[in-house]
Phi, psi and omega in degrees: 000003176258137179227145170247126180241116182265156174202168179104353177288171184165191177255125180225157174278154176306140186088351183277185183228152171217151173235117175276148175227146176222119176246135182261146177214160180118204179280082184250131170262306182209139173252122178267254177286136178234149181199172177237135177233163176215154179220117174274158182297139180072008179236159177288151172298131184235150179284140177256309180198156177222156175218125181276174178296340174272004179077020169283132187244154177220140183232149166294147181304326192278352175250354180302132176089347179245324180257155172222129176255143180210169181211152182238100189289332178293336185250000183052050184229135174247147182237158172224101174274120182246117185241164177048045182302140182240158181303328177299341181275002183289125184184168165272131184252134184243129170276143176222146183210133173261125188233131173270128169267340173202180175303127173059015174250101178227165177200146179276106181268150180234142166286174182284342188097144171225135193275137176234123178238125181250113182198144174271000000 
């Protein structure tokens, strides 16, 4: 009954910006860590950024200084602001969230993915 729905992907030119959103819905008790991952064709899925329930953030080195992860707990939503985009950022971006639906019952949920293409 828990779903993560992503939005905000698209086609942008190098140097441009995009803001991804991921909203969780369903039978949610608590959302702990939320994050963004990405996967380019022929490559393994990699971590982009995470944000904990206490707002501690972590970023992959290749996006530090360009991407910002944030969350709105009231809306059960995590965002990824992507600036100074490069062609190397082209990938399918996936939202992830560890969600407790009840005491001691949790699961890592994934969004369906949203495509980000950076090209001139």
